[in-house]
N, C-alpha and C positions, 0 to 999 in steps of 0.2 A: 465703860467710863467715858465721860464727855471729854472732848478735846477742845482746845482754845479755837475759837472761830476766827476766820479772816474778816468777819464783819466788825468794823471798828465803830465804836460809839464815842463821840466827844461831847462833853457837856461844858458849855461856856459859863463861867461864873464871873461875877463882877462885884464891885463894892455894894454891899447891902443885899446880896442874894440870900434867898431863904434856905436855911440849913435843912429844913424838912424835905424840900423838893430835891436838894442835892442828895439827901439820904435815900429818897425814893429811887432816883436813877441809879445810885450805887447799889442798892439792894437788888433791883431788878436786873440790871445789866452788868454790874461789876463783880458780884460775888460768884465764886466758882460753884458749879452745879454738877458735881461728879456723879450724882445719882441719876442724871438725865442722859438718855442715849443720843444726844445731839451735841454738836460743837456749840459752845456758848460764846457770848460776845467778848470782844476786847474793849475795855472801857477805860476812859481817862478824863480827868478834869483839865481845862485849859482856861487861860485868861490873858488879858492884855498886859498884866503885870505879874511878876513872880510871887508877890505877896498880896493877898486879897482879904480885906476886912469884911466879915460876914454881917448879916442883918443885926442891927443895933449893937454891933461891936462885941457880940458874945465870944467870938474867937477869930483868929486869923489863920488863913491857909498860907503856907509857904512852900516854895519849891514847885509851884504849879507850872505845868507846861505852857508854852507860848501858843498864840493863836495859829501858828503854822500847823498845829495838830488838827485843826478843822479841815485843812486841805487834804488830809489823809483819811478823813472819817467818811464812813458810809451813812451814818446817822448823826445828826447834829441836834443837840438839845439846848434850848434857851430857857432858863428859869425866870422867875418873876423879877420885877424891878420895884423898889420901894416907892418911887415916884414914876409911874409909867409914862407921864407926859413930859418928863425931862428928856433932853436929847441924848440918845445912846452914844457910846464910844464909836467914832467913825471907823476905827480899825475893826471893831466887832461887826459893824454893818458890811464892811468890805469882805470880811471872811465869810459872812452868811451869803453874800451875793455870789462869791466864787463857788461855794458849796452848791448853791441852787443851779448855777450855770452848768455844773458837771453832773447834775441829776441826783445829788444826795438827798436822803430823806431828812426833812426838817420838822422838828418837834418843839412845841412851846408848852410850858407849864404856866398856868395862871396869866399874869400880865406880861409874860414873855411874848405873847402875841403882838404886843405893841412893838417889840424889837424887830420881829420878823416883818411886820407891816412897814416899819420905818426903813427897812432894807429894800422895800419895794418888791418883795417876792410873794405877796399875798393878793395882789390886785386880781379881781375876778374870781377869787376862791371863796369857798364857804369855810368859816372858822368860828371859834367861840373864844370867850375870855371870861374872867370873873364878872358876875352880874353887877357888882358894885361899880365897875368901870365901863359898862356896856355903852352908855350914852356918850361918854368921853371918847371911846374908841370910834364909834360911828361918826362923830363930828370930825375927828382928826383924820380918819381913813375912809372916806365915803365910797371908794372904789372896791372895798372889801365887803363881802357879804357876811355880816355877823349874825349868828344864831345865839342869842343871849340866854336861852333857856335850857341848853343841853349840857351834859357832863363833858363830852369831848366830841370832836369832829375829825373824821379821817377823810380828807379830800385828796385822793391820789397819794402822792408821797409827802403830803403835809398833814401833820397830826397836831391839833391844838387842844389842850385840856383847860377846863374852866377854872380850876383852883387846885390847891395843894392836895386835897384828898382825891380829887378827880385825876390827878397825875397817876395814881395807882391804877385806876381803871384804864386810862389811856395806855399806860405801859404794858398792862396785861393784854390789851388789844394788839399792841405791836408784837408782843411775843406770840400771840395766837396767829397773827398774820404771817409771821416768819416761820413758826414751828408747828402750828396746829393746835386744836382745842385740847388734846391730851396733855401736851407739854404745858400749855397755859394753866390748865387745871392743876397740874402737879406743882407749879410755882405758887399758885394761889393757896393751895393747901399748906405749902411750906411757910407761907406768910401768915397762915391762919386768917386769911382774908376771904370773906364770903363773896364769890364772884357772881353776885346777883344783879349787877348793874351793867347795862350796855350804854352806848354813847347817847342814845336818844332820850334817856331819862332826864328828868328835871334837875337843875342845879340845886335849887332851894327846896330841901326836903325837911319838913317839920319833924322834930323828935320830942313831942310833949311827954311829960312824966305821966305814966299810965295811972288811971284811977284804980284799976284792979290788975291783978297779976297776970291775967290771961290775955292782955291786949297785944303782947309781942307776937310777931308773925314767925319767929324762929322755929318753934315746934311744928307749925303747919308747913313751913317750907321744907323742913327736914323730912316730914312725912310724905309730902308730895314728890320730892326728889327721888324717893325710893319707889314711886309708882308712876313714873312718867309714861311708861308703855301701856298703862291701863286707860280706861275710858274716863279720865279726869275731866271735869268741867268746872266752870266758875261756880255754878250752883252746888256742885259736889264739894268744892273747897269751902264754900260758905257753910254748908251743913257740917263739915268736919270741925270748923271753928265755932259752930253754934251761934252764927250771926246771920243776918240777912245779906244777900249779894250786894246791896247798896252799902251796908256797913263795911263789908270786906273790901269793896272798892275804895272807900275812903281811907281805910287803914293801909292798903297798898300804896295809895297816892302819898299818904303822910310819911310812911316809913321807908318806902323803896323808890318813890317817885315814878311809878309806873302802874299799869293796871294789872289785875290778876291774869287776864288773858295774855297781855304782853309778856309778863314774867313767865307764864307757862310755855308760851311759844318759844321764847328765848332759851329756856332750859332744855326743851325738846330738840331744838336745832343743835345746841351744844352736844347733847347726847348722840345725835345722829352723826355729827362730825367725829366724835370719839370712836364710834362703832366702825366708821369707814377707815379711820386711821389704824384700827386694830386688824383690818384686813377683810371685813365683810363687804363683798361686792354686790350682793343681791339687794337692789334698792327697795324692793317690796318688804324684805326682811328688816332692813334698817328703818323704813317708814313705820312698820308696825311696832318694832321694839322701842322706838323713840316716842311713839304716840302721835306721830305726824300723819298717820293713816294710810296715805297712798304715795306711790312713787312720784306722781305728778305734783302733789303738795310738797314733798321733800325737795324736788328740783326747784320749785318756785321759791320756797323759803330759803334754801341754801344760796341761790343766786341773789336774792334780796340782801342777805347778810354778808356774803363773801364776794359776790361778783363772779363766782365760779360755778360751772356745772359739776355734778357729782364725779364724772370721770376726770375733769381737770383737778378737782380737789384731791382725789385719790392719788393722781400722779404727783402732785406737789407734796403731800404730807404722809403718804403711806411708806414706811421703811421698806427697802428692798427685801424680798423674801418673805 
């Protein structure tokens, strides 16, 4: 049974904050996960006032902790603001600066990136925000490197998510970084959330109504997930879907915001991570079982995704014994 972690997560809410994003953070970091064999997070909401009126006045939060909770947090999350170009609460900015000075992880959802930038903690960093506000952000914060096309960006201990739904992707990335691919996959299954999206995928993904029933990629993805260790290719996926490789590419771009090869590689890396977390130390076995082919390719792809070598990854995420 999981125990409560000493890793404290504080989410700053303010007038007009998005309830969905608050719910995402609460679901990912605040709910107990007794079925997981790792200590979970200690989560709490905080604000500059004890009562906070949420977005469009749908409801009010009362009894919220003060901003001093930020000073005790290891991870600080800032949600969206209804008017991102309005000046943030100076007390919130001061709390963020203190958190940054002591090395806390800083996370923003949607236009919360504006708040982090206003605190001066993003200069020189690569970030993202909602595509609708990309031009305004660049004009207001020219010293911050904005990537307006991706779902989320992890730049060291700063994680920025593009929008409300992308907050789920960013949150699962944080869990994967803290606890490994196996635990992140378990949380994803608990949420009934298909973990097919990584940070580099496009924000704006079209979801047109299909003309025929077989245009959904769901059955193909499920079929491919069960065969990652085999000689799957883009041509083979297209043949299974009974379409040309070009048509399959368009469907992946439209429905997932990535390419067939990009999706296939991402799922294979995730499988390789899970195999190592389960105790498999032979890299050639992991590479073959995950479909990555060779130990050399496994090392290259793992370092590209996690920044770690296989031995470093095992030391960090493999349970003792």
